[in-house]
N, C-alpha and C positions, 0 to 999 in steps of 0.2 A: 332327276337330273343332278341333284345336289348331294354332296357327299356326306355332309354332316348337318346338324343343327346349327352349328357355328356358321358355315357355309349358306345355309337357307337364310339365317338372319342378316348377313351382309348383302347377299342377293336381294332379299326383300326391301332393306334400308336403301341399296342404290335403286331399286327400280322404282319406289315410292318418293325418291328424294327430288324428283323434278330436275335433275342435274342431266345436262346435254351428254350426248355420246361422248364428245371431247373431254369434257369435264370428268367423267367416269374413267376414261382411259388415262387421264391425268392422275386422278386419285389412285388407279391400279398401279402407277408407276412411282409412287411415293415409297421412299425409304423409313423405316421404321428403326428407331434407335434402341438398340439391345445392349446390355451392360458391357460385353467385350466386342461386338460388331455391329454392322447396320444390315438390315434385312429388307429386302423389297416386299412390298405386299404381294406382288405376283408369285414369289417364293412360298407364301402360305400354303396351305393344303386347302386351296379353292378350286371348285371345277370351272371357271373361267378366267381368261388370262385378258380380257379386252371388253369392252361394251359390246361389241357385236356378238361375242362368245355368251355374254350374261343376257342377251335378248334370245340368243338361239336356246339357251337352256329355258328360259322363261316361257318361250312357247312350246316346249314340251311338257308343261305342266298341264293338268287337266283343265279343262276349261269350266266355267260355271253355268248352269242352266240357263236356257235361253226363254225369255218371255214370251209367251203365248197371248191371244185374246180372243174373247167371244162376246158378241153383242147379245144381250136379253132380249127377248120380246117385250115391245112397250104399247101402250093404249094409243090413241091417235092425239091426244092431248100432252102428252109426256114425252119427254126428252127421252132419246135411246140411251140406254145405261151400257157400259162397257165393264168387263171382269177382265183382269190379267192375272195370269197364274204361270206356274212352273209345273213341269211333269213331275209328281211325287218320286217316281223312281230315280229320275235324274238328279233330284235334290239329294235322295239317300246316298246314291252313288257319289256325287261330288262331297258329301260329307265323309262319307266311308274313304275316299280315296285323299282326302285332304292330309297332307304331311305334317302339319302341325298335331294332329290327332292321332298318329300313327302308333305313337308309344303311350298314349293315355285311353285306349280302349279296352274294355274288358270282353271277352266273350264267353267266358266260363262261369257260372254262378259260383260265389263262395258263402260262406258264413262266418260271422265274426260274434264270439261270445264274451261276456264281462268277466268270466272267470272259467276256470279248468273243471267247475262242476256243470257248465251249460245251462245254466240257468236264465239268464237275461241275453236275449239275441239283440245285437246291435246292428241297426239299419244304416249303412253308409251312402250305398248307390243301389240302382234298380237291381243290378245283378246280386246284390248282398239280401235282397228279399225274398220272401217265400214264394211268390208268384212266379219268379224267374225259375225257381226250383221246380214248380208244377208244372211250368211251360215245358222246361226240359225234358222231363218224362214223356211227353207228348209228341214230341218231334223224332225223326229218324235219326240216326246215329250219324249221317253224312251232311245232316242240315246244320245252321247256325242261328242261334237264337239272336234277332235283332229287336231293339225296343224301340218304337216311335213315338216321339212325344209331340204334341200338337198343342200350340197355345195362339190365344186371339188377343188382338188389340185394337184399339181406336184411337185414331191421332188426328190432329187438326193439320191440314194441308196447308192451307193460307188463309189469313184472316181478310186479304181482300177478295176473295171468291165468296164472299159470304158466309164466312165461318164453315165451310165445308169440311167434312172429316172422312177420312178414311179408313176402312175397315181391313186389318192385316190378319192372316193367317199364317203363323210360322210352324217350322217343322225341324225336328232335331233327331237324334240318335241317344235312346237312354243309355246305350253302352260308352258314351263318351264320360269319362271320369268327372265328378260332379266338383271337383277342384279346377277344372278346367271349363266345365260347362256353366258355371257360375259367374264367370268372367264375361263381362259385356263385350270386350274388346278382342274375345276369341273368336268372334264369327261361328260360334258353333250352332245357330239358330239359321236355317235358310227362310226365306221368304218364298211361301208355297201360292199365297193368295193375295190379290190386292183389289178392293173392291170401292170406289171411291162413291 
């Protein structure tokens, strides 16, 4: 629903700013001082002119996967254990459709060499590796190659709960370029599983 990266940045900032609807409308009615004239923010090439239109655009964004839970069977002397998880296909669909990653994904394997003699192969991302090339030969012409990354982590929940820990399983796409993937703030990892 947003026309450009700058449009998305402004919308994201406004949506995360905790401003009221009136304050957003007031912001959008501000004038910018240009060298030879004044320009209203609404006159910029943004896809919304009011807080209400901004919210309508935000509602058109793909939603994140919903948490599901499952109870594990336990013995008579044990507390019942619950696991919380997302559907992996929904997680991949969410990452695949995220507007931040749209221009930072690779779908065709490539090779980078250190010289024109093709002596040293340089590995940058998953798609530049030999495995991606081998898999490409095994899939039909109409199929797309998606690499899935799984990562686990153990973290403390609260000290007040008796130093309980949670075990997380994270999921991502290897197709996302490594310069974006390595930034923690990019949200390129999706929580797949949560086991307290």
